[in-house]
C-alpha positions in Angstrom: 124.5 194.6 149.9 126.5 193.3 152.9 123.4 191.5 154.2 122.7 190.1 150.8 126.3 188.7 150.4 126.3 187.3 153.9 123.0 185.6 153.4 124.0 184.1 150.0 127.3 182.9 151.5 125.6 181.0 154.3 123.1 179.5 151.8 125.9 178.6 149.4 127.8 176.9 152.1 125.0 174.4 152.8 124.4 174.0 149.1 128.0 173.0 148.6 127.9 170.6 151.6 124.9 168.8 150.0 126.4 168.9 146.5 129.8 167.5 147.6 128.1 164.7 149.6 126.1 163.6 146.6 129.1 163.9 144.3 131.4 162.0 146.7 129.0 159.0 147.0 128.3 158.9 143.3 132.1 158.8 142.6 132.9 156.0 145.0 129.9 154.0 143.8 130.9 154.4 140.1 133.2 151.4 139.9 135.9 149.3 141.4 139.1 151.2 142.3 141.1 147.9 142.0 139.8 147.0 138.5 143.2 147.8 136.8 144.9 145.2 139.1 142.7 142.3 138.0 145.2 140.7 135.7 148.3 141.2 137.9 149.6 138.8 140.5 152.4 138.4 143.0 153.6 140.4 146.0 153.6 143.6 144.0 149.8 143.4 143.6 149.3 143.0 147.4 151.5 145.9 148.1 149.7 148.1 145.6 146.3 147.1 147.1 147.6 147.9 150.6 149.0 151.3 149.5 145.9 152.3 147.6 143.6 151.2 150.5 145.6 153.4 152.9 145.7 156.4 150.5 142.0 156.3 149.7 140.8 155.2 153.2 139.1 152.2 151.6 139.2 150.4 155.0 136.8 153.0 156.4 133.0 153.0 155.8 131.7 155.4 153.1 130.1 158.0 155.5 133.1 158.4 157.8 135.3 158.4 154.7 133.4 161.4 153.4 134.0 163.2 156.6 137.7 162.4 156.5 137.8 164.1 153.0 135.8 167.0 154.5 138.4 167.3 157.2 141.1 167.6 154.6 139.2 170.4 153.0 138.8 172.1 156.3 142.5 172.2 156.8 142.6 174.5 153.7 140.1 176.9 155.3 141.8 177.2 158.7 145.2 179.0 158.6 148.1 177.3 160.4 148.1 173.7 161.7 147.9 170.8 159.2 149.0 171.6 155.7 146.4 172.0 153.0 146.4 169.0 150.6 142.7 168.5 149.6 143.2 164.9 150.3 145.2 162.3 148.4 144.8 160.5 145.1 145.0 156.7 144.9 148.9 156.9 144.6 149.1 158.7 147.9 150.1 162.1 146.2 148.5 165.3 147.5 145.7 166.5 145.3 146.3 170.3 145.7 149.5 170.5 143.5 147.6 168.6 140.8 144.7 170.9 141.0 147.0 174.0 140.8 148.7 172.7 137.7 145.3 171.8 136.1 143.6 175.0 136.9 146.5 177.0 135.6 146.4 175.2 132.2 142.6 175.5 132.1 142.6 179.2 132.8 145.1 179.9 130.1 143.1 177.7 127.7 139.5 178.8 128.2 139.5 182.3 129.7 141.0 184.0 126.7 138.6 182.1 124.4 135.6 183.0 126.6 136.4 186.7 126.8 137.0 186.9 123.0 133.7 185.1 122.3 131.9 187.4 124.7 133.2 190.6 123.3 132.8 189.6 119.7 129.5 188.0 120.2 128.0 190.9 122.0 129.3 193.5 119.5 128.2 191.5 116.5 124.8 190.7 118.1 124.1 194.3 118.7 125.0 195.3 115.1 122.8 192.6 113.7 119.9 193.8 115.8 120.4 197.3 114.6 120.6 196.2 111.0 117.8 193.6 111.3 116.9 191.7 108.1 119.9 193.2 106.2 122.4 191.1 104.2 124.8 191.4 107.2 122.1 190.1 109.6 121.3 187.1 107.4 125.0 186.3 106.9 125.8 186.4 110.6 122.7 184.3 111.3 123.8 181.7 108.8 127.4 181.7 110.2 126.2 181.5 113.8 124.0 178.4 113.2 126.8 176.8 111.1 129.3 177.3 113.9 126.9 176.2 116.6 126.3 172.9 114.8 129.9 172.1 114.2 131.3 169.2 116.3 134.2 170.6 118.3 136.5 167.6 117.8 136.0 167.9 114.0 136.6 171.7 114.0 139.7 171.2 116.1 141.1 168.6 113.7 140.6 170.9 110.7 142.4 173.7 112.6 145.3 171.5 113.3 145.6 170.6 109.7 145.1 174.0 108.0 146.1 176.5 110.7 149.1 174.6 112.0 150.6 172.0 109.6 149.9 173.8 106.3 150.5 177.2 107.7 153.8 176.2 109.2 154.8 174.9 105.8 153.8 178.2 104.2 155.6 180.3 106.8 158.8 178.4 105.8 158.6 180.2 102.5 155.8 182.8 102.6 154.7 183.8 99.1 151.5 184.0 97.0 150.9 184.2 93.3 149.3 187.4 91.9 146.1 185.4 91.3 145.9 184.3 94.9 146.5 187.9 96.1 143.7 189.1 93.9 141.3 186.4 95.1 142.1 187.2 98.7 141.4 190.9 97.9 138.1 190.0 96.3 137.0 187.9 99.3 138.0 190.8 101.7 136.0 193.2 99.5 132.9 191.1 99.7 133.2 190.8 103.4 133.6 194.5 104.0 130.8 195.3 101.6 128.4 193.0 103.6 129.6 194.5 106.9 129.3 198.1 105.9 126.1 197.7 104.0 124.1 200.6 102.5 122.7 201.0 99.0 124.2 199.3 95.9 126.5 202.2 95.0 127.9 202.4 98.5 128.5 198.6 98.6 130.3 198.7 95.3 132.6 201.5 96.5 133.4 199.7 99.7 134.0 196.5 97.8 136.5 198.2 95.4 138.3 200.1 98.1 138.6 197.1 100.4 139.7 194.7 97.7 142.4 197.0 96.4 143.6 197.9 99.9 143.8 194.3 101.0 145.6 193.1 97.9 148.1 196.0 98.0 148.7 195.5 101.8 149.2 191.8 101.3 151.6 192.4 98.4 153.6 194.9 100.5 153.8 192.5 103.5 155.1 189.8 101.2 157.6 192.0 99.5 159.0 193.5 102.7 159.3 190.1 104.4 156.9 191.0 107.2 155.8 187.4 107.7 159.5 186.5 108.4 160.2 189.4 110.7 156.8 190.8 111.8 156.2 193.9 113.9 154.4 197.2 113.7 157.4 199.5 113.7 157.3 203.2 114.6 155.1 204.3 111.7 152.6 201.5 112.4 152.4 202.4 116.1 151.9 206.0 115.3 149.0 205.3 112.8 147.5 202.7 115.2 147.6 205.2 118.2 145.8 207.8 116.1 143.2 205.2 114.8 142.6 203.9 118.4 142.0 207.5 119.6 139.4 208.2 116.9 137.7 204.9 117.3 137.2 205.1 121.1 136.0 208.7 120.7 133.4 207.6 118.2 132.2 204.8 120.4 132.2 206.6 123.8 131.5 210.3 123.0 130.9 210.9 119.3 132.4 213.8 117.3 130.1 216.6 118.4 132.3 217.7 121.2 135.5 218.9 119.7 137.3 219.2 123.0 136.8 215.5 123.7 138.3 214.6 120.3 141.3 216.8 120.9 141.8 215.3 124.4 141.6 211.8 122.9 144.2 212.7 120.2 146.4 214.1 122.9 146.1 210.9 124.8 147.0 209.0 121.7 150.1 211.2 121.2 151.1 210.7 124.8 150.7 206.9 124.4 152.9 207.0 121.3 155.6 208.9 123.3 155.2 206.2 126.0 155.9 203.6 123.3 159.1 205.3 122.3 160.2 205.6 126.0 159.4 202.0 126.7 161.6 200.5 123.9 164.7 200.1 126.1 162.7 199.3 129.2 160.9 196.3 127.6 163.9 194.4 126.2 163.6 191.6 128.8 161.2 192.7 131.5 158.8 190.7 133.8 155.0 191.1 134.2 155.4 193.4 137.2 157.3 195.9 135.0 154.9 195.6 132.2 151.8 196.1 134.4 153.5 199.0 136.2 154.2 200.8 132.8 150.6 200.2 131.7 149.2 201.7 134.9 151.6 204.7 134.7 150.7 205.4 131.1 147.0 205.2 131.9 147.4 207.7 134.8 149.3 210.1 132.6 146.8 209.9 129.8 143.9 210.3 132.2 145.4 213.5 133.6 146.3 214.9 130.2 143.0 214.1 128.6 141.1 215.5 131.6 143.0 218.8 131.4 142.5 219.3 127.7 138.8 218.1 127.9 137.8 221.3 129.7 134.1 221.3 130.5 133.9 217.6 129.5 136.8 216.7 131.8 135.4 213.5 133.3 134.4 211.9 130.0 137.7 212.9 128.2 139.7 211.6 131.1 138.0 208.2 131.0 138.5 208.0 127.2 142.2 208.9 127.6 142.7 206.0 130.1 141.0 203.6 127.7 143.2 204.7 124.8 146.3 204.3 127.0 145.4 200.7 127.9 144.5 199.9 124.3 147.8 201.3 123.0 149.7 199.4 125.8 148.1 196.2 124.7 149.3 197.0 121.1 152.8 197.6 122.4 152.8 194.2 124.1 151.6 192.5 120.8 154.4 194.4 118.9 157.1 193.1 121.3 155.7 189.5 121.0 155.8 189.8 117.2 159.4 191.0 117.3 160.3 187.8 119.3 158.8 185.6 116.5 162.0 185.1 114.4 164.1 183.8 117.4 161.3 181.5 118.6 160.7 180.2 115.1 164.3 179.3 114.8 164.2 177.4 118.1 161.1 175.6 117.0 162.8 174.4 113.8 160.9 176.7 111.5 157.5 175.4 112.6 156.4 177.9 115.3 152.6 177.0 115.5 152.3 173.9 117.7 149.5 171.4 117.4 149.6 169.9 120.9 150.6 170.8 124.4 150.4 174.0 126.5 154.1 175.0 126.1 157.3 173.9 124.5 159.4 171.6 126.7 162.7 173.0 128.0 162.4 176.3 126.1 165.1 178.8 127.1 164.6 182.3 125.9 163.7 185.9 126.8 160.5 187.0 128.5 158.9 187.8 125.1 159.9 184.5 123.6 158.5 182.4 126.4 155.2 184.3 126.4 154.9 184.2 122.6 155.4 180.4 123.0 152.4 180.4 125.4 150.4 182.5 123.0 151.1 180.3 120.0 150.1 177.2 121.9 146.8 179.0 122.6 146.0 179.8 119.0 144.3 176.6 117.9 142.2 175.8 121.0 141.3 179.4 121.5 139.9 179.7 117.9 138.0 176.4 118.3 136.3 177.4 121.6 135.7 181.0 120.4 133.9 180.0 117.3 131.6 177.7 119.1 130.8 180.2 121.9 130.6 183.1 119.5 127.4 181.7 118.0 125.6 181.5 121.3 126.5 185.0 122.4 125.5 186.5 119.0 122.1 185.0 119.0 121.3 185.8 122.6 122.5 189.4 122.3 120.6 189.9 119.0 117.3 188.7 120.6 117.8 190.7 123.8 118.7 193.9 121.8 115.7 193.6 119.5 113.4 193.2 122.6 114.8 196.3 124.2 114.7 198.4 121.0 110.9 197.9 120.9 110.4 199.3 124.4 108.6 202.6 125.0 111.5 204.3 126.7 113.7 203.8 123.6 111.0 205.6 121.5 110.8 208.3 124.1 114.6 208.8 124.1 114.6 209.2 120.3 111.6 211.6 120.5 113.6 213.8 122.9 116.2 214.3 120.2 119.0 212.1 121.6 121.6 210.9 119.1 121.3 207.3 117.9 124.7 206.6 119.5 123.4 207.8 122.9 120.2 205.8 122.6 122.0 202.6 121.7 125.0 202.9 124.1 123.5 204.5 127.2 119.9 203.2 127.1 119.4 200.1 124.9 122.7 198.3 125.5 122.7 198.6 129.3 119.2 196.9 129.5 120.0 194.4 126.8 122.9 193.1 128.9 120.7 192.0 131.8 119.7 188.6 130.3 123.2 188.2 128.8 124.6 188.6 132.3 123.0 185.3 133.3 124.6 183.5 130.4 128.0 185.1 131.2 127.7 183.9 134.8 127.1 180.3 133.8 129.7 180.4 131.0 132.5 181.8 133.2 131.7 179.2 135.9 131.6 176.4 133.4 134.9 177.2 131.8 136.7 176.6 135.0 135.6 173.0 134.6 137.8 172.8 131.6 137.0 171.9 128.0 137.3 168.1 128.1 137.1 167.5 124.3 139.5 170.4 123.5 142.0 169.3 126.1 142.0 165.8 124.7 142.4 166.9 121.1 145.2 169.5 121.8 146.9 167.5 124.6 146.3 169.9 127.5 146.5 168.7 131.1 143.7 170.8 132.5 140.7 170.5 134.8 138.7 168.4 132.3 141.5 165.8 132.1 141.8 165.8 135.9 138.1 165.0 136.2 138.0 162.4 133.5 141.1 160.6 134.8 139.6 160.6 138.3 136.3 159.2 137.2 138.0 156.4 135.1 140.2 155.5 138.1 137.3 155.7 140.6 139.5 158.1 142.5 137.4 160.6 144.5 140.3 162.9 145.4 140.8 164.6 142.0 137.1 164.4 141.2 136.1 166.2 144.4 138.9 168.8 143.9 137.5 169.5 140.4 133.9 169.7 141.8 135.0 172.1 144.6 136.4 174.5 142.0 133.4 174.3 139.6 130.8 174.3 142.3 132.3 177.3 144.1 132.7 179.1 140.8 129.0 178.5 139.9 127.8 179.8 143.3 130.2 182.8 143.2 129.4 183.9 139.6 125.7 183.6 140.2 126.0 185.9 143.2 128.0 188.3 141.1 125.3 188.2 138.4 122.7 189.1 140.9 124.8 192.1 142.0 125.3 193.1 138.4 121.6 193.1 137.8 121.3 195.8 140.5 123.8 198.0 138.7 122.3 197.5 135.3 118.7 198.1 136.3 118.1 200.5 139.3 114.7 198.9 139.8 116.3 195.7 141.0 117.3 195.8 144.7 119.5 193.4 146.6 117.2 192.2 149.4 
């Protein structure tokens, strides 16, 4: 593997040299950097031209100018000496601080959306492949094509209207009529009946149970004022910890091994105790404290589940660690929800923002500040997730169907392996090979920013940095953008090749 990585690194270096050369000359040839000064006059114009010429090295021929930019990049690779700036923009300001601000905003904007789209798309794609030609399969196919065809700017505008403006108005006085609660219950019942599937009797039972449960839960949330002061509470966390334990056991081990289920439930109990212990510790922490508590809880649950797991020690320990991390994430969500009333009051009763990446001059606790970040992420995350979800769903479904028809899957079933083992350990692993390629390009692409989304929601990210640089014929920001995107593309493609070898032992890194 070392030889493979070394070889790819050398090749990638020369690819980046060639790509940056082409991009640099395309950028400086795309227009006139003084076009915005055409209608101005006087000594200020002459001073601006002189300053811009010095900052952009316009008095130097194009080829030497490229090598001057390459020299600035080299300062970032060699420790010590000249400070790393990645060059200057046309105002003479260093590009590196602008890049750091832009990439920070972009990572917060698109990474969450990409991960959500990947997880949901892969899971739903596998389920639709398993239940091929069912009502659920046809429904997801219709929804996927619908989402894939939606213009992103139009979808973003609808989200701003109905999930921000109208929802903020409703949150000021959250209430529904009995008819509305009943209609929401009916819609939820139909969705669950389609998802669960089965014969007509089973679908009717699921519809009835889901409709009544949804309507009752919504009524109780409204009566208790949950939308004004949200949170899971002690009872909610206890039920959630038990549910998470059962869910992960079903997915990763099944219920045939009683010792594994007992170990998972014990890990859930330990996680709940960890929640009780963490209440005073998480009043106003920092991320270092939060991560340390998550790691500590994962270690304790790993040990406890391993001890109780007995002969299935390794599997039980892994499930225990996964349960601990899942419950920890739920604890974080609970603390964020508890910070909602204070943040809503500071936002004037309209907590869900429509533009920007954070509230200006917000003073608050750790949870209030991070809840503000999360609320600013809601609308753009939903927009990007819905669009990407369609792609991952269709690719995963096609890949899973192709794998399910292979001879080794039929052989695994003929040997008497459970359907869960066949799907999780054999089919899913091989179905992920083509999806890995899509993931590599997607994760590399998101670092380039979502230009349309950033424009609609007012985010100053990588996409805006690139567009502003192109419009101003300013190679500094454009080349900084290209360095990040190009390096990410090369790196993630190399990681994809390495992942192929782990997913399929027949593939060697040579």
